[in-house]
C-alpha positions as CSV (number, residue, x, y, z in Angstrom):
1,X,87.5,163.8,86.8
2,X,87.4,160.9,89.2
3,X,88.1,157.3,88.1
4,X,84.5,156.4,88.8
5,X,83.3,159.1,86.4
6,X,85.8,158.0,83.7
7,X,84.5,154.4,84.0
8,X,80.9,155.5,83.9
9,X,81.5,157.5,80.7
10,X,83.3,154.6,79.1
11,X,80.6,152.1,79.8
12,X,77.8,154.5,78.7
13,X,79.1,154.2,75.2
14,X,80.5,150.6,75.3
15,X,78.2,147.7,74.5
16,X,79.2,145.5,77.5
17,X,76.1,143.3,77.2
18,X,76.8,142.6,73.6
19,X,80.4,141.7,74.4
20,X,79.3,139.3,77.1
21,X,76.9,137.6,74.8
22,X,79.6,136.5,72.4
23,X,81.2,133.1,72.8
24,X,84.3,134.6,74.3
25,X,82.2,136.8,76.6
26,X,80.3,133.8,77.9
27,X,83.5,132.1,78.8
28,X,84.7,135.3,80.6
29,X,81.3,135.6,82.4
30,X,81.2,132.0,83.6
31,X,84.9,132.1,84.7
32,X,84.3,135.4,86.6
33,X,81.2,133.9,88.3
34,X,83.2,130.9,89.4
35,X,85.9,133.0,91.0
36,X,83.4,135.3,92.6
37,X,81.6,132.4,94.2
38,X,84.9,130.9,95.4
39,X,86.0,134.2,97.0
40,X,82.6,134.8,98.6
41,X,82.6,131.3,100.0
42,X,86.1,131.8,101.3
43,X,85.1,134.8,103.4
44,X,82.0,133.1,104.7
45,X,79.3,135.2,103.1
46,X,75.7,134.5,103.9
47,X,73.4,132.5,101.7
48,X,71.5,135.7,101.0
49,X,74.6,137.3,99.5
50,X,75.1,134.2,97.3
51,X,71.5,134.4,96.1
52,X,72.0,138.0,95.1
53,X,75.2,137.1,93.2
54,X,73.3,134.3,91.3
55,X,70.9,136.9,89.8
């Protein structure tokens, strides 16, 4: 079984949305978004890419 298939199976049974809605999950989500935007800006991504990431 490939790594992708293993991850898909794991997240099919795991409540990822519920985890991210907790207080700790919100901190993780906001921190991840901050780093994603920093990295995307560092490589000079287009405004369109940034709009997609904001959704």
